[in-house]
C-alpha positions in Angstrom: -18.1 -4.4 -18.6 -15.9 -2.5 -16.2 -17.1 -2.2 -12.7 -18.8 0.9 -11.2 -16.6 2.4 -8.4 -18.1 3.8 -5.3 -16.6 7.0 -3.9 -17.1 8.3 -0.4 -15.9 11.9 0.2 -15.8 13.5 3.6 -16.0 17.1 4.7 -17.3 19.3 7.5 -20.7 20.6 8.5 -21.2 24.2 9.7 -20.2 23.2 13.3 -16.9 21.7 12.1 -18.1 18.1 12.6 -16.9 15.5 10.1 -19.6 14.3 7.6 -20.0 12.4 4.4 -20.5 15.0 1.6 -20.6 12.5 -1.3 -21.5 8.8 -1.4 -22.1 7.7 -4.9 -21.4 5.0 -7.4 -19.5 6.3 -10.4 -21.2 5.2 -13.6 -20.4 5.8 -17.3 -22.9 8.6 -17.7 -21.0 10.9 -15.3 -18.6 13.5 -16.8 -15.8 12.4 -14.5 -16.0 8.8 -15.8 -14.5 8.1 -19.2 -15.4 5.0 -21.2 -13.7 5.7 -24.6 -15.7 5.4 -27.7 -15.2 2.0 -29.3 -13.7 0.7 -26.0 -16.7 -0.1 -23.8 -14.6 -2.3 -21.6 -12.1 0.4 -20.6 -12.9 2.9 -17.9 -11.2 5.8 -16.1 -12.9 7.2 -13.1 -11.7 10.4 -11.4 -12.4 10.1 -7.6 -10.9 13.5 -6.6 -9.0 16.3 -8.2 -6.7 18.6 -6.2 -6.1 21.9 -8.0 -3.1 22.6 -5.8 -0.7 20.7 -3.5 -1.0 21.3 -0.7 -4.7 21.2 -1.1 -7.3 23.0 1.0 -9.9 21.1 3.0 -12.2 24.1 3.4 -15.7 23.8 1.9 -17.5 20.8 0.6 -17.5 21.4 -3.2 -16.9 18.4 -5.4 -13.6 18.9 -7.2 -14.0 16.5 -10.1 -14.6 18.3 -13.3 -16.8 17.7 -16.3 -14.0 16.0 -18.3 -11.3 13.3 -17.6 -7.9 14.6 -18.7 -4.8 12.4 -18.9 -2.7 14.6 -16.5 -3.5 16.4 -13.3 -4.0 20.2 -13.2 -0.8 22.3 -13.0 0.4 22.1 -9.4 -2.3 19.6 -8.6 -3.2 15.9 -8.3 -5.8 13.4 -9.4 -7.0 10.3 -7.6 -8.2 7.9 -10.3 -9.1 4.3 -11.0 -8.4 2.6 -14.3 -9.9 -0.7 -15.5 -8.0 -2.3 -18.3 -9.5 -5.3 -20.1 -7.5 -8.2 -21.6 -5.6 -7.1 -24.7 -7.6 -9.8 -26.6 -10.7 -7.7 -25.9 -9.2 -4.2 -26.6 -10.0 -2.1 -29.6 -6.6 -0.5 -30.2 -7.9 1.1 -33.4 -9.6 3.9 -31.3 -6.6 4.6 -29.1 -5.8 8.0 -30.8 -9.4 9.2 -30.4 -9.3 8.0 -26.7 -6.2 10.1 -26.0 -7.6 13.1 -27.9 -10.7 12.9 -25.6 -8.4 13.4 -22.7 -6.7 16.3 -24.4 -3.5 14.3 -24.9 -3.5 13.2 -28.5 0.1 14.4 -28.9 1.3 12.3 -26.0 0.6 9.1 -27.8 3.6 7.3 -29.3 2.3 3.9 -30.4 5.4 2.6 -32.0 6.1 -0.2 -29.5 2.5 -0.6 -28.3 -0.7 1.1 -29.5 -1.1 2.7 -26.0 2.5 3.9 -25.6 2.4 7.4 -24.2 4.5 9.9 -22.1 3.2 12.1 -19.3 5.0 14.6 -17.2 3.3 13.5 -14.0 4.5 11.3 -11.2 2.0 8.5 -10.8 1.6 6.4 -7.6 -0.2 3.2 -8.7 -1.4 0.0 -7.0 -2.9 -3.0 -8.7 -6.2 -3.7 -6.9 -7.1 -6.9 -8.9 -5.8 -8.8 -11.8 -2.4 -8.3 -13.3 -0.9 -6.0 -15.9 2.4 -5.5 -17.8 4.1 -2.1 -17.6 5.9 -1.6 -20.9 8.8 0.8 -21.1 11.4 1.6 -23.8 13.6 -1.4 -23.0 11.9 -3.3 -20.2 8.6 -4.9 -19.3 7.4 -5.7 -15.8 4.5 -7.8 -14.7 2.5 -6.2 -11.8 0.0 -8.3 -9.8 -2.7 -7.6 -7.2 -1.1 -5.7 -4.3 2.0 -4.6 -6.3 2.8 -0.9 -6.5 4.5 1.2 -9.1 5.8 4.8 -9.2 5.7 5.9 -12.9 7.9 9.0 -13.2 7.1 10.7 -16.5 8.4 7.8 -18.6 7.2 6.6 -22.0 5.0 3.7 -21.1 2.0 1.5 -21.9 -0.2 -1.0 -20.1 -0.8 -4.5 -21.4 -3.2 -7.0 -19.9 -2.1 -10.4 -21.1 -4.6 -12.4 -19.1 -8.3 -13.0 -19.8 -9.4 -11.1 -16.7 -9.7 -7.3 -16.3 -7.1 -5.5 -14.2 -8.2 -2.7 -11.8 -5.6 0.0 -11.0 -5.8 2.8 -8.5 -3.5 5.8 -8.9 -2.7 9.2 -7.7 -1.2 11.4 -10.4 0.9 14.4 -9.3 1.9 17.2 -11.5 5.7 17.3 -12.0 8.2 19.6 -13.6 8.8 18.6 -17.2 12.0 16.8 -18.1 14.4 18.8 -20.2 
């Protein structure tokens, strides 16, 4: 089973002092955590959503919504973790439904790999643990713990060819669509 991620969010009290406003463990029953139906070993957890960049640090409201979407809001950003199990343990038959849950069913192009999809965001990623293959149109690159990737609106998929889960952390920034 994917791990539960703890998120600590800071803010300010009425005197302007820094405080912790949220300290929680994100579990599958939360709306900002997505475990796709038929894929209990996959989990996306939205840590924070910025509706605009630059963001505004006023107030202490939680910005994660009641649904995980594939891409950040227009003009905004999402800080997310993604746990990908080994390919041998994935249920690729439910991939279309998984993307539809995120409002991105039309983004899926599973010709080269069942999870092949294209976004218009710029994604800053770091592998926290494990390893994963980034699959592109013509190339594949193995990323290991500590490696980083900037995924720039390309058609891509993730393939975990080991027998251990891979944990990624990413910041997804809205970007202008390609022509």
